[in-house]
All heavy atoms as a GROMACS GRO file, in nm:
protein
  537
    1MET      N    1  -1.060   7.776  -1.373
    1MET     CA    2  -0.952   7.691  -1.420
    1MET      C    3  -1.007   7.566  -1.492
    1MET      O    4  -0.961   7.531  -1.599
    1MET     CB    5  -0.864   7.652  -1.299
    1MET     CG    6  -0.755   7.556  -1.332
    1MET     SD    7  -0.624   7.641  -1.420
    1MET     CE    8  -0.495   7.524  -1.407
    2ARG      N    9  -1.105   7.502  -1.432
    2ARG     CA   10  -1.163   7.382  -1.492
    2ARG      C   11  -1.222   7.412  -1.629
    2ARG      O   12  -1.209   7.334  -1.723
    2ARG     CB   13  -1.268   7.323  -1.398
    2ARG     CG   14  -1.331   7.195  -1.452
    2ARG     CD   15  -1.423   7.131  -1.350
    2ARG     NE   16  -1.482   7.011  -1.401
    2ARG     CZ   17  -1.426   6.891  -1.399
    2ARG    NH1   18  -1.306   6.876  -1.346
    2ARG    NH2   19  -1.488   6.785  -1.449
    3GLU      N   20  -1.289   7.527  -1.638
    3GLU     CA   21  -1.351   7.566  -1.764
    3GLU      C   22  -1.245   7.582  -1.875
    3GLU      O   23  -1.267   7.541  -1.990
    3GLU     CB   24  -1.427   7.697  -1.745
    3GLU     CG   25  -1.519   7.732  -1.860
    3GLU     CD   26  -1.600   7.856  -1.831
    3GLU    OE1   27  -1.674   7.857  -1.730
    3GLU    OE2   28  -1.589   7.950  -1.911
    4GLN      N   29  -1.131   7.637  -1.841
    4GLN     CA   30  -1.022   7.654  -1.938
    4GLN      C   31  -0.968   7.518  -1.983
    4GLN      O   32  -0.939   7.499  -2.102
    4GLN     CB   33  -0.909   7.737  -1.878
    4GLN     CG   34  -0.946   7.883  -1.857
    4GLN     CD   35  -0.836   7.959  -1.783
    4GLN    OE1   36  -0.759   7.901  -1.706
    4GLN    NE2   37  -0.831   8.090  -1.806
    5LEU      N   38  -0.955   7.426  -1.890
    5LEU     CA   39  -0.906   7.292  -1.924
    5LEU      C   40  -1.005   7.220  -2.016
    5LEU      O   41  -0.965   7.155  -2.113
    5LEU     CB   42  -0.880   7.210  -1.797
    5LEU     CG   43  -0.764   7.259  -1.709
    5LEU    CD1   44  -0.758   7.176  -1.581
    5LEU    CD2   45  -0.633   7.253  -1.783
    6GLU      N   46  -1.133   7.232  -1.985
    6GLU     CA   47  -1.234   7.168  -2.068
    6GLU      C   48  -1.235   7.229  -2.209
    6GLU      O   49  -1.251   7.157  -2.307
    6GLU     CB   50  -1.372   7.180  -2.002
    6GLU     CG   51  -1.388   7.092  -1.880
    6GLU     CD   52  -1.519   7.115  -1.806
    6GLU    OE1   53  -1.588   7.216  -1.835
    6GLU    OE2   54  -1.551   7.033  -1.718
    7GLN      N   55  -1.218   7.360  -2.214
    7GLN     CA   56  -1.211   7.427  -2.344
    7GLN      C   57  -1.092   7.376  -2.423
    7GLN      O   58  -1.103   7.348  -2.543
    7GLN     CB   59  -1.199   7.579  -2.323
    7GLN     CG   60  -1.179   7.660  -2.449
    7GLN     CD   61  -1.302   7.664  -2.538
    7GLN    OE1   62  -1.414   7.647  -2.491
    7GLN    NE2   63  -1.281   7.685  -2.666
    8ARG      N   64  -0.978   7.361  -2.358
    8ARG     CA   65  -0.856   7.314  -2.426
    8ARG      C   66  -0.873   7.170  -2.474
    8ARG      O   67  -0.831   7.136  -2.585
    8ARG     CB   68  -0.734   7.327  -2.334
    8ARG     CG   69  -0.604   7.293  -2.399
    8ARG     CD   70  -0.571   7.389  -2.512
    8ARG     NE   71  -0.442   7.354  -2.571
    8ARG     CZ   72  -0.414   7.363  -2.699
    8ARG    NH1   73  -0.503   7.412  -2.783
    8ARG    NH2   74  -0.297   7.328  -2.745
    9VAL      N   75  -0.933   7.087  -2.391
    9VAL     CA   76  -0.958   6.948  -2.432
    9VAL      C   77  -1.048   6.945  -2.555
    9VAL      O   78  -1.024   6.870  -2.650
    9VAL     CB   79  -1.021   6.866  -2.315
    9VAL    CG1   80  -1.077   6.734  -2.365
    9VAL    CG2   81  -0.920   6.843  -2.205
   10SER      N   82  -1.150   7.028  -2.556
   10SER     CA   83  -1.241   7.035  -2.669
   10SER      C   84  -1.166   7.078  -2.796
   10SER      O   85  -1.186   7.020  -2.904
   10SER     CB   86  -1.354   7.132  -2.638
   10SER     OG   87  -1.440   7.145  -2.747
   11GLU      N   88  -1.080   7.178  -2.784
   11GLU     CA   89  -1.002   7.225  -2.898
   11GLU      C   90  -0.909   7.115  -2.949
   11GLU      O   91  -0.896   7.095  -3.070
   11GLU     CB   92  -0.919   7.348  -2.858
   11GLU     CG   93  -1.001   7.472  -2.832
   11GLU     CD   94  -0.920   7.583  -2.768
   11GLU    OE1   95  -0.799   7.563  -2.738
   11GLU    OE2   96  -0.976   7.692  -2.747
   12LEU      N   97  -0.843   7.047  -2.858
   12LEU     CA   98  -0.750   6.941  -2.898
   12LEU      C   99  -0.822   6.824  -2.964
   12LEU      O  100  -0.771   6.766  -3.060
   12LEU     CB  101  -0.668   6.894  -2.777
   12LEU     CG  102  -0.564   6.993  -2.725
   12LEU    CD1  103  -0.504   6.943  -2.595
   12LEU    CD2  104  -0.456   7.018  -2.829
   13ARG      N  105  -0.940   6.792  -2.914
   13ARG     CA  106  -1.018   6.683  -2.976
   13ARG      C  107  -1.057   6.720  -3.119
   13ARG      O  108  -1.050   6.637  -3.209
   13ARG     CB  109  -1.141   6.650  -2.894
   13ARG     CG  110  -1.108   6.571  -2.771
   13ARG     CD  111  -1.230   6.523  -2.700
   13ARG     NE  112  -1.188   6.439  -2.587
   13ARG     CZ  113  -1.262   6.416  -2.481
   13ARG    NH1  114  -1.382   6.469  -2.471
   13ARG    NH2  115  -1.216   6.339  -2.384
   14ALA      N  116  -1.099   6.843  -3.139
   14ALA     CA  117  -1.136   6.889  -3.273
   14ALA      C  118  -1.013   6.886  -3.364
   14ALA      O  119  -1.021   6.843  -3.480
   14ALA     CB  120  -1.194   7.030  -3.267
   15GLU      N  121  -0.900   6.930  -3.313
   15GLU     CA  122  -0.776   6.929  -3.391
   15GLU      C  123  -0.734   6.786  -3.424
   15GLU      O  124  -0.688   6.757  -3.536
   15GLU     CB  125  -0.666   6.999  -3.310
   15GLU     CG  126  -0.547   7.042  -3.390
   15GLU     CD  127  -0.450   7.127  -3.309
   15GLU    OE1  128  -0.495   7.207  -3.225
   15GLU    OE2  129  -0.329   7.110  -3.331
   16HIS      N  130  -0.750   6.697  -3.329
   16HIS     CA  131  -0.716   6.556  -3.350
   16HIS      C  132  -0.804   6.495  -3.458
   16HIS      O  133  -0.756   6.424  -3.547
   16HIS     CB  134  -0.731   6.478  -3.219
   16HIS     CG  135  -0.689   6.336  -3.227
   16HIS    ND1  136  -0.776   6.235  -3.259
   16HIS    CD2  137  -0.568   6.278  -3.209
   16HIS    CE1  138  -0.711   6.120  -3.259
   16HIS    NE2  139  -0.583   6.144  -3.229
   17GLN      N  140  -0.933   6.524  -3.453
   17GLN     CA  141  -1.026   6.472  -3.554
   17GLN      C  142  -0.991   6.525  -3.692
   17GLN      O  143  -0.992   6.451  -3.791
   17GLN     CB  144  -1.170   6.508  -3.518
   17GLN     CG  145  -1.272   6.451  -3.614
   17GLN     CD  146  -1.415   6.484  -3.573
   17GLN    OE1  147  -1.439   6.547  -3.471
   17GLN    NE2  148  -1.510   6.440  -3.653
   18LYS      N  149  -0.959   6.652  -3.700
   18LYS     CA  150  -0.920   6.711  -3.828
   18LYS      C  151  -0.793   6.645  -3.881
   18LYS      O  152  -0.782   6.614  -4.000
   18LYS     CB  153  -0.897   6.861  -3.811
   18LYS     CG  154  -0.868   6.934  -3.938
   18LYS     CD  155  -0.853   7.084  -3.915
   18LYS     CE  156  -0.815   7.155  -4.043
   18LYS     NZ  157  -0.796   7.299  -4.022
   19GLY      N  158  -0.698   6.620  -3.793
   19GLY     CA  159  -0.575   6.552  -3.833
   19GLY      C  160  -0.602   6.411  -3.882
   19GLY      O  161  -0.542   6.365  -3.980
   20GLN      N  162  -0.692   6.340  -3.817
   20GLN     CA  163  -0.728   6.205  -3.859
   20GLN      C  164  -0.791   6.206  -3.998
   20GLN      O  165  -0.763   6.120  -4.081
   20GLN     CB  166  -0.825   6.140  -3.759
   20GLN     CG  167  -0.762   6.103  -3.627
   20GLN     CD  168  -0.672   5.981  -3.638
   20GLN    OE1  169  -0.599   5.961  -3.735
   20GLN    NE2  170  -0.675   5.898  -3.536
   21GLN      N  171  -0.877   6.304  -4.024
   21GLN     CA  172  -0.940   6.316  -4.156
   21GLN      C  173  -0.834   6.343  -4.263
   21GLN      O  174  -0.838   6.283  -4.371
   21GLN     CB  175  -1.042   6.429  -4.157
   21GLN     CG  176  -1.172   6.395  -4.088
   21GLN     CD  177  -1.268   6.513  -4.091
   21GLN    OE1  178  -1.234   6.625  -4.054
   21GLN    NE2  179  -1.390   6.486  -4.134
   22MET      N  180  -0.741   6.431  -4.233
   22MET     CA  181  -0.635   6.462  -4.329
   22MET      C  182  -0.551   6.339  -4.357
   22MET      O  183  -0.514   6.312  -4.471
   22MET     CB  184  -0.547   6.576  -4.276
   22MET     CG  185  -0.614   6.711  -4.278
   22MET     SD  186  -0.513   6.842  -4.204
   22MET     CE  187  -0.375   6.844  -4.317
   23LEU      N  188  -0.520   6.262  -4.252
   23LEU     CA  189  -0.440   6.141  -4.268
   23LEU      C  190  -0.513   6.040  -4.356
   23LEU      O  191  -0.453   5.980  -4.445
   23LEU     CB  192  -0.408   6.081  -4.131
   23LEU     CG  193  -0.321   5.957  -4.130
   23LEU    CD1  194  -0.185   5.984  -4.196
   23LEU    CD2  195  -0.302   5.908  -3.987
   24THR      N  196  -0.641   6.024  -4.335
   24THR     CA  197  -0.721   5.932  -4.416
   24THR      C  198  -0.719   5.974  -4.562
   24THR      O  199  -0.702   5.891  -4.652
   24THR     CB  200  -0.865   5.925  -4.363
   24THR    OG1  201  -0.863   5.879  -4.228
   24THR    CG2  202  -0.951   5.834  -4.448
   25GLU      N  203  -0.736   6.105  -4.587
   25GLU     CA  204  -0.733   6.155  -4.724
   25GLU      C  205  -0.597   6.133  -4.789
   25GLU      O  206  -0.589   6.092  -4.906
   25GLU     CB  207  -0.768   6.304  -4.726
   25GLU     CG  208  -0.913   6.333  -4.693
   25GLU     CD  209  -0.942   6.482  -4.676
   25GLU    OE1  210  -0.855   6.565  -4.711
   25GLU    OE2  211  -1.051   6.514  -4.627
   26LEU      N  212  -0.490   6.158  -4.714
   26LEU     CA  213  -0.356   6.140  -4.768
   26LEU      C  214  -0.327   5.993  -4.798
   26LEU      O  215  -0.264   5.960  -4.899
   26LEU     CB  216  -0.251   6.196  -4.672
   26LEU     CG  217  -0.245   6.348  -4.663
   26LEU    CD1  218  -0.151   6.391  -4.551
   26LEU    CD2  219  -0.200   6.408  -4.795
   27GLU      N  220  -0.374   5.904  -4.712
   27GLU     CA  221  -0.354   5.762  -4.736
   27GLU      C  222  -0.429   5.718  -4.861
   27GLU      O  223  -0.380   5.635  -4.938
   27GLU     CB  224  -0.398   5.680  -4.614
   27GLU     CG  225  -0.301   5.694  -4.496
   27GLU     CD  226  -0.352   5.631  -4.368
   27GLU    OE1  227  -0.475   5.606  -4.356
   27GLU    OE2  228  -0.269   5.609  -4.278
   28SER      N  229  -0.547   5.774  -4.882
   28SER     CA  230  -0.625   5.743  -5.002
   28SER      C  231  -0.552   5.793  -5.126
   28SER      O  232  -0.543   5.722  -5.227
   28SER     CB  233  -0.763   5.807  -4.992
   28SER     OG  234  -0.835   5.787  -5.109
   29GLN      N  235  -0.500   5.915  -5.120
   29GLN     CA  236  -0.425   5.970  -5.232
   29GLN      C  237  -0.300   5.887  -5.259
   29GLN      O  238  -0.263   5.864  -5.375
   29GLN     CB  239  -0.386   6.115  -5.204
   29GLN     CG  240  -0.500   6.212  -5.208
   29GLN     CD  241  -0.458   6.353  -5.172
   29GLN    OE1  242  -0.342   6.380  -5.140
   29GLN    NE2  243  -0.552   6.446  -5.176
   30GLN      N  244  -0.235   5.841  -5.153
   30GLN     CA  245  -0.115   5.759  -5.168
   30GLN      C  246  -0.148   5.628  -5.239
   30GLN      O  247  -0.076   5.587  -5.331
   30GLN     CB  248  -0.053   5.730  -5.031
   30GLN     CG  249   0.074   5.647  -5.039
   30GLN     CD  250   0.129   5.613  -4.902
   30GLN    OE1  251   0.053   5.589  -4.808
   30GLN    NE2  252   0.260   5.611  -4.889
   31ALA      N  253  -0.256   5.563  -5.200
   31ALA     CA  254  -0.296   5.438  -5.263
   31ALA      C  255  -0.329   5.461  -5.411
   31ALA      O  256  -0.291   5.380  -5.497
   31ALA     CB  257  -0.416   5.378  -5.190
   32GLU      N  258  -0.398   5.570  -5.439
   32GLU     CA  259  -0.434   5.603  -5.577
   32GLU      C  260  -0.308   5.627  -5.660
   32GLU      O  261  -0.297   5.581  -5.774
   32GLU     CB  262  -0.522   5.729  -5.576
   32GLU     CG  263  -0.609   5.746  -5.695
   32GLU     CD  264  -0.705   5.862  -5.676
   32GLU    OE1  265  -0.783   5.861  -5.579
   32GLU    OE2  266  -0.700   5.954  -5.760
   33LEU      N  267  -0.213   5.700  -5.603
   33LEU     CA  268  -0.088   5.728  -5.674
   33LEU      C  269  -0.008   5.601  -5.697
   33LEU      O  270   0.050   5.582  -5.804
   33LEU     CB  271  -0.006   5.830  -5.595
   33LEU     CG  272   0.126   5.876  -5.658
   33LEU    CD1  273   0.104   5.932  -5.798
   33LEU    CD2  274   0.192   5.980  -5.569
   34ARG      N  275  -0.006   5.511  -5.599
   34ARG     CA  276   0.064   5.383  -5.617
   34ARG      C  277   0.004   5.305  -5.734
   34ARG      O  278   0.077   5.246  -5.814
   34ARG     CB  279   0.058   5.300  -5.490
   34ARG     CG  280   0.151   5.347  -5.382
   34ARG     CD  281   0.151   5.248  -5.264
   34ARG     NE  282   0.215   5.304  -5.149
   34ARG     CZ  283   0.347   5.309  -5.131
   34ARG    NH1  284   0.428   5.259  -5.222
   34ARG    NH2  285   0.398   5.362  -5.021
   35GLN      N  286  -0.129   5.303  -5.744
   35GLN     CA  287  -0.196   5.233  -5.854
   35GLN      C  288  -0.161   5.296  -5.988
   35GLN      O  289  -0.135   5.226  -6.086
   35GLN     CB  290  -0.348   5.232  -5.833
   35GLN     CG  291  -0.394   5.140  -5.723
   35GLN     CD  292  -0.360   4.996  -5.753
   35GLN    OE1  293  -0.378   4.948  -5.865
   35GLN    NE2  294  -0.312   4.923  -5.653
   36THR      N  295  -0.158   5.427  -5.991
   36THR     CA  296  -0.123   5.497  -6.115
   36THR      C  297   0.020   5.465  -6.156
   36THR      O  298   0.047   5.435  -6.273
   36THR     CB  299  -0.139   5.650  -6.097
   36THR    OG1  300  -0.276   5.677  -6.067
   36THR    CG2  301  -0.098   5.725  -6.222
   37LEU      N  302   0.112   5.469  -6.060
   37LEU     CA  303   0.251   5.437  -6.091
   37LEU      C  304   0.267   5.292  -6.135
   37LEU      O  305   0.348   5.263  -6.224
   37LEU     CB  306   0.340   5.465  -5.968
   37LEU     CG  307   0.358   5.612  -5.934
   37LEU    CD1  308   0.434   5.627  -5.801
   37LEU    CD2  309   0.431   5.685  -6.044
   38LEU      N  310   0.191   5.203  -6.077
   38LEU     CA  311   0.196   5.062  -6.116
   38LEU      C  312   0.149   5.045  -6.261
   38LEU      O  313   0.213   4.974  -6.340
   38LEU     CB  314   0.109   4.979  -6.022
   38LEU     CG  315   0.115   4.828  -6.038
   38LEU    CD1  316   0.257   4.776  -6.017
   38LEU    CD2  317   0.020   4.762  -5.939
   39ARG      N  318   0.042   5.115  -6.298
   39ARG     CA  319  -0.007   5.108  -6.436
   39ARG      C  320   0.096   5.165  -6.533
   39ARG      O  321   0.122   5.110  -6.640
   39ARG     CB  322  -0.140   5.181  -6.449
   39ARG     CG  323  -0.258   5.106  -6.392
   39ARG     CD  324  -0.390   5.166  -6.436
   39ARG     NE  325  -0.405   5.304  -6.395
   39ARG     CZ  326  -0.456   5.344  -6.278
   39ARG    NH1  327  -0.495   5.254  -6.190
   39ARG    NH2  328  -0.467   5.473  -6.250
   40ILE      N  329   0.157   5.277  -6.495
   40ILE     CA  330   0.259   5.339  -6.581
   40ILE      C  331   0.378   5.246  -6.596
   40ILE      O  332   0.431   5.229  -6.707
   40ILE     CB  333   0.302   5.476  -6.525
   40ILE    CG1  334   0.186   5.576  -6.537
   40ILE    CG2  335   0.425   5.528  -6.596
   40ILE    CD1  336   0.208   5.707  -6.463
   41SER      N  337   0.421   5.184  -6.487
   41SER     CA  338   0.534   5.090  -6.494
   41SER      C  339   0.503   4.974  -6.586
   41SER      O  340   0.588   4.931  -6.665
   41SER     CB  341   0.568   5.036  -6.354
   41SER     OG  342   0.616   5.138  -6.272
   42GLY      N  343   0.380   4.924  -6.578
   42GLY     CA  344   0.340   4.815  -6.665
   42GLY      C  345   0.341   4.857  -6.811
   42GLY      O  346   0.388   4.782  -6.898
   43ALA      N  347   0.293   4.976  -6.838
   43ALA     CA  348   0.292   5.026  -6.976
   43ALA      C  349   0.434   5.044  -7.028
   43ALA      O  350   0.464   5.009  -7.142
   43ALA     CB  351   0.216   5.158  -6.983
   44ILE      N  352   0.522   5.096  -6.944
   44ILE     CA  353   0.662   5.112  -6.983
   44ILE      C  354   0.724   4.976  -7.016
   44ILE      O  355   0.792   4.961  -7.117
   44ILE     CB  356   0.742   5.183  -6.872
   44ILE    CG1  357   0.702   5.329  -6.862
   44ILE    CG2  358   0.893   5.170  -6.896
   44ILE    CD1  359   0.758   5.400  -6.739
   45GLN      N  360   0.698   4.878  -6.931
   45GLN     CA  361   0.754   4.745  -6.952
   45GLN      C  362   0.706   4.686  -7.084
   45GLN      O  363   0.785   4.631  -7.162
   45GLN     CB  364   0.717   4.653  -6.837
   45GLN     CG  365   0.778   4.514  -6.850
   45GLN     CD  366   0.746   4.427  -6.730
   45GLN    OE1  367   0.690   4.472  -6.630
   45GLN    NE2  368   0.781   4.300  -6.740
   46VAL      N  369   0.576   4.697  -7.111
   46VAL     CA  370   0.522   4.643  -7.236
   46VAL      C  371   0.586   4.712  -7.356
   46VAL      O  372   0.628   4.646  -7.451
   46VAL     CB  373   0.368   4.658  -7.240
   46VAL    CG1  374   0.313   4.632  -7.379
   46VAL    CG2  375   0.303   4.565  -7.138
   47LEU      N  376   0.593   4.844  -7.352
   47LEU     CA  377   0.651   4.918  -7.465
   47LEU      C  378   0.799   4.885  -7.483
   47LEU      O  379   0.846   4.871  -7.597
   47LEU     CB  380   0.631   5.067  -7.445
   47LEU     CG  381   0.485   5.114  -7.453
   47LEU    CD1  382   0.474   5.262  -7.419
   47LEU    CD2  383   0.425   5.085  -7.589
   48GLU      N  384   0.873   4.871  -7.373
   48GLU     CA  385   1.014   4.835  -7.385
   48GLU      C  386   1.031   4.696  -7.444
   48GLU      O  387   1.121   4.672  -7.524
   48GLU     CB  388   1.083   4.845  -7.248
   48GLU     CG  389   1.106   4.988  -7.204
   48GLU     CD  390   1.168   4.999  -7.066
   48GLU    OE1  391   1.159   4.903  -6.986
   48GLU    OE2  392   1.224   5.106  -7.037
   49GLU      N  393   0.943   4.603  -7.406
   49GLU     CA  394   0.949   4.468  -7.462
   49GLU      C  395   0.918   4.471  -7.611
   49GLU      O  396   0.980   4.400  -7.690
   49GLU     CB  397   0.854   4.375  -7.388
   49GLU     CG  398   0.902   4.341  -7.248
   49GLU     CD  399   0.800   4.260  -7.167
   49GLU    OE1  400   0.695   4.220  -7.224
   49GLU    OE2  401   0.826   4.237  -7.048
   50LEU      N  402   0.820   4.553  -7.649
   50LEU     CA  403   0.788   4.566  -7.792
   50LEU      C  404   0.906   4.625  -7.869
   50LEU      O  405   0.937   4.581  -7.979
   50LEU     CB  406   0.664   4.652  -7.812
   50LEU     CG  407   0.531   4.588  -7.774
   50LEU    CD1  408   0.418   4.690  -7.782
   50LEU    CD2  409   0.500   4.468  -7.862
   51LEU      N  410   0.969   4.726  -7.810
   51LEU     CA  411   1.084   4.788  -7.876
   51LEU      C  412   1.201   4.692  -7.889
   51LEU      O  413   1.276   4.696  -7.986
   51LEU     CB  414   1.128   4.913  -7.800
   51LEU     CG  415   1.038   5.035  -7.814
   51LEU    CD1  416   1.080   5.144  -7.718
   51LEU    CD2  417   1.041   5.086  -7.958
   52ALA      N  418   1.218   4.604  -7.792
   52ALA     CA  419   1.330   4.512  -7.792
   52ALA      C  420   1.307   4.392  -7.884
   52ALA      O  421   1.402   4.328  -7.928
   52ALA     CB  422   1.357   4.460  -7.650
   53GLY      N  423   1.182   4.365  -7.916
   53GLY     CA  424   1.150   4.248  -7.996
   53GLY      C  425   1.165   4.272  -8.145
   53GLY      O  426   1.179   4.384  -8.191
   54PRO      N  427   1.163   4.165  -8.221
   54PRO     CA  428   1.178   4.175  -8.366
   54PRO      C  429   1.054   4.228  -8.437
   54PRO      O  430   1.056   4.250  -8.557
   54PRO     CB  431   1.204   4.030  -8.408
   54PRO     CG  432   1.135   3.949  -8.303
   54PRO     CD  433   1.148   4.029  -8.175
   55ALA      N  434   0.946   4.252  -8.365
   55ALA     CA  435   0.822   4.294  -8.428
   55ALA      C  436   0.824   4.440  -8.473
   55ALA      O  437   0.739   4.482  -8.550
   55ALA     CB  438   0.706   4.274  -8.332
   56VAL      N  439   0.920   4.517  -8.426
   56VAL     CA  440   0.925   4.658  -8.463
   56VAL      C  441   1.000   4.673  -8.595
   56VAL      O  442   1.115   4.637  -8.608
   56VAL     CB  443   0.993   4.741  -8.352
   56VAL    CG1  444   1.004   4.886  -8.394
   56VAL    CG2  445   0.917   4.728  -8.222
   57GLN      N  446   0.931   4.727  -8.694
   57GLN     CA  447   0.991   4.748  -8.825
   57GLN      C  448   0.951   4.886  -8.876
   57GLN      O  449   0.834   4.916  -8.889
   57GLN     CB  450   0.944   4.642  -8.924
   57GLN     CG  451   0.987   4.503  -8.886
   57GLN     CD  452   0.928   4.400  -8.982
   57GLN    OE1  453   0.851   4.432  -9.071
   57GLN    NE2  454   0.965   4.275  -8.962
   58ASN      N  455   1.047   4.968  -8.903
   58ASN     CA  456   1.022   5.103  -8.956
   58ASN      C  457   0.925   5.183  -8.870
   58ASN      O  458   0.837   5.251  -8.920
   58ASN     CB  459   0.971   5.097  -9.100
   58ASN     CG  460   1.074   5.037  -9.193
   58ASN    OD1  461   1.194   5.057  -9.173
   58ASN    ND2  462   1.029   4.963  -9.292
   59GLY      N  463   0.935   5.170  -8.740
   59GLY     CA  464   0.851   5.248  -8.650
   59GLY      C  465   0.711   5.196  -8.632
   59GLY      O  466   0.629   5.260  -8.571
   60ALA      N  467   0.679   5.079  -8.686
   60ALA     CA  468   0.545   5.022  -8.671
   60ALA      C  469   0.556   4.873  -8.643
   60ALA      O  470   0.653   4.809  -8.680
   60ALA     CB  471   0.463   5.045  -8.797
   61LEU      N  472   0.456   4.820  -8.578
   61LEU     CA  473   0.452   4.676  -8.554
   61LEU      C  474   0.430   4.602  -8.684
   61LEU      O  475   0.362   4.650  -8.774
   61LEU     CB  476   0.338   4.640  -8.458
   61LEU     CG  477   0.355   4.679  -8.313
   61LEU    CD1  478   0.227   4.646  -8.236
   61LEU    CD2  479   0.472   4.609  -8.249
   62ALA      N  480   0.488   4.485  -8.694
   62ALA     CA  481   0.461   4.400  -8.811
   62ALA      C  482   0.313   4.366  -8.810
   62ALA      O  483   0.253   4.348  -8.706
   62ALA     CB  484   0.547   4.274  -8.805
   63ALA      N  485   0.254   4.355  -8.925
   63ALA     CA  486   0.109   4.333  -8.936
   63ALA      C  487   0.066   4.207  -8.863
   63ALA      O  488  -0.041   4.204  -8.802
   63ALA     CB  489   0.068   4.326  -9.082
   64LYS      N  490   0.146   4.103  -8.865
   64LYS     CA  491   0.102   3.978  -8.800
   64LYS      C  492   0.104   3.985  -8.649
   64LYS      O  493   0.041   3.905  -8.584
   64LYS     CB  494   0.191   3.862  -8.848
   64LYS     CG  495   0.337   3.874  -8.804
   64LYS     CD  496   0.418   3.756  -8.853
   64LYS     CE  497   0.563   3.772  -8.806
   64LYS     NZ  498   0.646   3.662  -8.848
   65GLU      N  499   0.175   4.083  -8.590
   65GLU     CA  500   0.182   4.092  -8.445
   65GLU      C  501   0.109   4.213  -8.391
   65GLU      O  502   0.109   4.238  -8.272
   65GLU     CB  503   0.328   4.095  -8.399
   65GLU     CG  504   0.399   3.967  -8.436
   65GLU     CD  505   0.525   3.946  -8.354
   65GLU    OE1  506   0.538   4.008  -8.249
   65GLU    OE2  507   0.606   3.863  -8.396
   66ALA      N  508   0.046   4.289  -8.477
   66ALA     CA  509  -0.028   4.408  -8.431
   66ALA      C  510  -0.149   4.363  -8.353
   66ALA      O  511  -0.216   4.266  -8.389
   66ALA     CB  512  -0.069   4.492  -8.551
   67VAL      N  513  -0.177   4.435  -8.247
   67VAL     CA  514  -0.293   4.403  -8.164
   67VAL      C  515  -0.412   4.482  -8.216
   67VAL      O  516  -0.406   4.605  -8.222
   67VAL     CB  517  -0.264   4.439  -8.017
   67VAL    CG1  518  -0.386   4.411  -7.930
   67VAL    CG2  519  -0.142   4.365  -7.966
   68PRO      N  520  -0.521   4.414  -8.251
   68PRO     CA  521  -0.640   4.487  -8.299
   68PRO      C  522  -0.703   4.567  -8.186
   68PRO      O  523  -0.702   4.525  -8.072
   68PRO     CB  524  -0.734   4.376  -8.347
   68PRO     CG  525  -0.686   4.253  -8.284
   68PRO     CD  526  -0.541   4.272  -8.250
   69ARG      N  527  -0.761   4.680  -8.221
   69ARG     CA  528  -0.824   4.764  -8.117
   69ARG      C  529  -0.971   4.752  -8.123
   69ARG      O  530  -1.041   4.739  -8.208
   69ARG     CB  531  -0.782   4.910  -8.138
   69ARG     CG  532  -0.637   4.927  -8.106
   69ARG     CD  533  -0.600   5.071  -8.111
   69ARG     NE  534  -0.456   5.080  -8.082
   69ARG     CZ  535  -0.392   5.190  -8.069
   69ARG    NH1  536  -0.452   5.304  -8.080
   69ARG    NH2  537  -0.265   5.190  -8.045
   0.00000   0.00000   0.00000
């Protein structure tokens, strides 16, 4: 009986460790995805501001407000 209990404890510990690793990986992916979404939101905001401003003429920025690359 004791041997079976020890075996089960060992199995549960291994399962717990595997779950912890998965949780860590998922949290990392979540943080990465949040950063990506934040960058996309920022890009959307900038483009919407450009579209709303007077600098847009015939589908292109006015030469005086174009950002050099």
